[in-house]
N, CA, C and O of each residue as an XYZ file, in Angstrom:
332
protein
N      32.672    279.706    136.101
C      32.361    278.218    136.338
C      33.966    277.851    135.253
O      34.527    278.517    134.382
N      34.277    276.388    135.904
C      35.332    276.020    135.119
C      34.728    275.548    133.815
O      33.555    275.233    133.620
N      36.105    275.559    132.639
C      35.582    274.316    131.792
C      35.427    273.043    131.973
O      36.152    272.355    132.691
N      34.601    272.702    131.420
C      34.426    271.185    131.450
C      35.802    270.551    131.142
O      36.713    271.102    130.525
N      35.810    269.406    131.627
C      37.012    268.422    131.584
C      37.138    267.704    129.925
O      36.158    267.485    129.213
N      37.854    267.562    129.734
C      37.801    266.683    127.939
C      38.929    265.685    128.200
O      39.796    265.809    129.066
N      38.742    264.262    126.973
C      39.448    263.775    126.883
C      40.531    264.528    126.020
O      41.612    264.615    126.602
N      40.490    265.056    124.842
C      41.342    265.970    124.167
C      41.979    266.412    124.615
O      43.170    266.298    124.323
N      41.446    267.325    125.779
C      42.318    268.820    126.336
C      43.021    268.026    127.935
O      44.155    268.445    128.169
N      42.605    267.219    128.752
C      42.726    266.872    130.189
C      43.144    265.127    130.005
O      43.921    264.500    130.725
N      42.596    264.759    129.170
C      43.221    262.784    129.324
C      44.167    262.638    128.435
O      45.341    262.335    128.650
N      43.761    262.808    127.639
C      44.899    262.484    126.392
C      46.615    262.511    126.473
O      47.463    261.641    126.274
N      46.702    264.216    126.935
C      47.857    264.650    127.349
C      48.325    264.042    128.867
O      49.477    264.312    129.208
N      47.667    263.407    129.598
C      48.142    262.420    130.449
C      48.884    261.248    129.569
O      48.450    260.302    130.226
N      49.505    260.771    128.788
C      49.861    259.821    128.335
C      50.907    260.246    126.669
O      50.811    260.783    125.566
N      51.915    259.474    127.642
C      53.307    259.567    126.171
C      53.252    259.284    124.941
O      52.950    258.092    124.998
N      53.320    259.505    124.003
C      53.508    259.048    122.717
C      54.248    257.719    122.904
O      53.754    257.002    122.034
N      55.252    256.935    123.630
C      55.451    255.502    124.010
C      54.349    254.804    124.754
O      54.118    253.625    124.486
N      53.506    255.569    125.859
C      52.328    255.354    126.453
C      51.703    254.707    125.434
O      51.577    253.485    125.521
N      51.203    255.408    124.289
C      50.344    255.252    123.566
C      50.406    254.082    122.915
O      49.473    253.291    122.779
N      51.969    253.921    122.341
C      52.285    252.917    120.876
C      52.504    251.612    122.105
O      52.288    250.406    121.980
N      52.883    252.192    122.998
C      52.745    250.196    123.838
C      51.982    249.863    124.034
O      51.909    248.655    123.809
N      50.683    250.544    124.625
C      49.556    249.757    124.858
C      48.711    249.336    123.634
O      47.893    248.417    123.589
N      49.140    250.357    122.460
C      48.686    249.713    121.270
C      48.849    248.311    120.988
O      47.827    247.641    120.837
N      49.780    247.863    120.910
C      50.259    246.600    120.996
C      49.825    245.568    121.856
O      50.066    244.369    121.716
N      49.207    246.076    122.704
C      48.305    244.818    123.441
C      46.863    245.546    123.025
O      46.151    245.410    124.019
N      46.263    246.123    122.192
C      45.301    246.403    121.887
C      44.491    247.093    123.043
O      43.515    246.660    123.655
N      45.252    248.444    123.194
C      44.449    249.014    124.312
C      45.117    250.826    123.618
O      46.150    251.488    123.719
N      43.769    250.957    122.937
C      44.074    252.328    122.396
C      44.123    253.529    123.235
O      43.176    254.314    123.194
N      44.845    253.687    123.775
C      44.917    255.314    124.915
C      44.492    256.338    124.278
O      43.700    257.084    124.856
N      44.885    256.608    123.020
C      44.331    257.548    121.967
C      43.504    257.753    121.335
O      43.409    258.671    120.520
N      42.440    256.618    121.683
C      40.993    256.409    120.905
C      40.009    256.804    121.880
O      40.032    256.192    122.948
N      38.983    257.883    121.688
C      37.600    258.573    122.201
C      37.175    257.233    122.388
O      37.499    256.559    123.365
N      36.524    256.881    121.553
C      35.521    255.595    121.336
C      36.271    254.806    122.781
O      35.724    254.753    123.883
N      37.368    254.348    122.513
C      37.561    253.609    123.394
C      37.755    253.576    124.523
O      37.484    252.598    125.220
N      38.390    254.898    125.046
C      38.687    255.221    126.153
C      37.263    255.389    127.163
O      37.190    255.058    128.347
N      35.998    256.102    126.182
C      34.697    256.612    126.876
C      33.676    255.189    127.521
O      32.760    255.119    128.340
N      34.313    254.311    126.768
C      33.374    252.944    127.286
C      34.324    252.783    128.784
O      35.483    252.802    129.200
N      32.831    252.606    129.243
C      33.124    252.742    131.077
C      33.717    251.744    131.696
O      34.309    251.725    132.775
N      33.434    250.609    130.634
C      34.585    249.075    131.568
C      36.042    249.700    131.075
O      36.964    249.878    131.871
N      36.139    250.039    129.535
C      37.829    250.224    129.301
C      38.350    251.562    130.032
O      39.567    251.744    129.988
N      37.665    252.392    130.612
C      37.701    253.808    131.088
C      38.077    253.264    132.625
O      38.920    253.809    133.338
N      37.317    252.121    132.993
C      37.517    251.730    134.492
C      38.414    250.882    134.453
O      38.871    250.825    135.594
N      39.174    249.870    133.507
C      40.309    249.251    133.563
C      41.301    250.138    133.588
O      41.814    250.083    134.706
N      41.970    251.138    132.737
C      42.591    251.943    132.668
C      42.973    252.533    134.001
O      44.011    252.450    134.657
N      42.072    253.021    134.166
C      42.176    254.248    135.584
C      42.905    253.274    136.964
O      43.694    253.678    137.818
N      42.169    251.552    136.759
C      42.405    250.880    137.933
C      44.380    250.472    137.540
O      45.183    250.268    138.451
N      44.783    250.443    135.963
C      46.181    250.157    135.930
C      46.940    251.393    136.253
O      47.875    251.346    137.052
N      46.579    252.510    135.664
C      47.001    253.656    135.996
C      47.423    253.849    137.392
O      48.425    254.534    137.594
N      46.905    253.427    138.194
C      46.659    254.038    139.593
C      47.479    252.885    140.697
O      47.761    253.100    141.876
N      47.816    251.285    139.684
C      48.607    250.568    140.827
C      49.760    250.529    139.900
O      50.659    249.835    140.375
N      50.011    250.964    138.899
C      51.457    251.200    138.467
C      51.187    249.904    137.314
O      52.151    250.019    136.557
N      50.511    248.965    136.917
C      50.733    247.960    135.872
C      50.597    248.542    134.568
O      50.663    247.924    133.505
N      50.368    249.995    134.743
C      50.342    250.605    132.887
C      50.168    252.163    133.133
O      50.091    252.688    134.244
N      50.131    252.649    132.216
C      51.289    252.388    131.156
C      52.863    252.340    131.722
O      53.038    252.419    132.937
N      54.164    252.190    130.690
C      55.549    252.012    131.206
C      56.110    253.435    132.020
O      56.969    253.684    132.866
N      55.296    254.046    131.396
C      55.895    255.658    131.534
C      55.611    256.921    132.185
O      56.297    257.427    133.073
N      54.636    257.356    131.720
C      54.126    258.490    132.589
C      55.000    259.759    132.507
O      55.167    260.660    133.329
N      55.432    259.594    131.461
C      56.564    260.921    131.249
C      57.911    260.299    131.692
O      58.719    260.995    132.307
N      58.207    258.834    131.352
C      59.510    258.750    131.865
C      59.989    257.967    133.096
O      61.013    257.293    133.201
N      58.777    258.260    134.242
C      59.247    258.226    135.347
C      58.953    256.364    135.972
O      59.548    255.817    136.901
N      57.586    255.613    134.856
C      57.115    254.308    135.273
C      56.521    254.190    136.921
O      56.783    255.051    137.761
N      55.846    253.206    137.152
C      55.019    253.090    138.109
C      54.102    253.989    138.181
O      53.967    254.997    137.487
N      53.341    253.524    139.212
C      51.720    254.459    139.503
C      52.044    255.947    138.915
O      53.094    256.564    139.091
N      50.783    256.430    138.100
C      50.665    257.607    138.824
C      50.675    258.532    139.595
O      50.068    258.263    140.632
N      51.203    259.766    139.553
C      50.661    260.484    140.692
C      49.106    260.788    140.853
O      48.189    260.921    140.042
N      49.199    260.843    142.265
C      47.293    260.805    142.791
C      46.607    261.892    142.208
O      45.434    261.761    141.859
N      47.459    263.360    142.014
C      46.867    264.056    140.832
C      46.237    263.710    139.498
O      45.148    264.011    139.008
N      47.027    263.148    139.161
C      46.787    262.055    137.838
C      45.439    261.228    137.561
O      44.417    261.291    136.878
N      45.990    260.515    138.397
C      44.758    259.558    138.537
C      43.783    260.291    138.961
O      42.977    260.286    138.030
N      43.226    261.133    140.090
C      42.494    261.999    140.412
C      41.081    262.497    139.400
O      39.863    262.357    139.514
N      42.234    263.309    138.116
C      41.793    263.956    136.959
C      40.885    262.985    136.197
O      39.659    263.087    136.154
N      41.616    262.030    135.597
C      40.997    261.060    135.009
C      39.898    260.710    135.759
O      38.784    260.907    135.273
N      40.023    260.168    136.990
C      38.872    259.296    137.945
C      37.627    261.088    137.491
O      36.433    260.983    137.208
N      38.366    262.427    137.561
C      36.803    263.122    137.582
C      36.249    262.972    136.076
O      35.044    263.043    135.834
N      37.335    262.735    134.971
C      36.663    262.843    133.845
C      35.847    261.730    133.757
O      34.882    261.827    132.998
N      36.024    260.621    134.401
C      34.780    259.488    134.147
C      33.461    259.890    134.588
O      32.365    259.829    134.030
N      33.960    260.472    136.143
C      32.924    261.066    137.323
C      31.560    261.695    136.401
O      30.362    261.418    136.326
N      32.697    262.921    135.616
C      31.739    263.769    134.807
C      31.451    263.406    133.955
O      30.699    264.218    133.417
N      31.716    261.779    132.857
C      30.566    261.275    132.080
C      31.636    261.454    130.791
O      31.105    261.632    129.695
N      32.938    261.423    130.841
C      33.326    260.638    129.399
C      33.689    261.661    128.196
O      34.010    261.412    127.034
N      33.476    263.297    129.090
C      33.302    264.165    127.970
C      34.598    264.016    126.994
O      35.748    263.816    127.383
N      34.113    264.175    125.470
C      35.038    264.156    124.305
C      36.119    264.950    124.481
O      36.973    265.035    123.599
């Protein structure tokens, strides 16, 4: 059985330090599990990374996240926001 996805292991590393710092200035703490595990917040972040409006870099490239990263984030949400 594969390891269960977690925020710390699988989701937080998707965001760069620049992403986290930039979005914290907009009161969106990408590195805060309590914030990110709220369904409304998680869905808003997922929508934003999928359409490219956030975060600014995803590793330097900007724009929408690659589909595999979007799907990873979506699966974490679907699986119940594990810490």
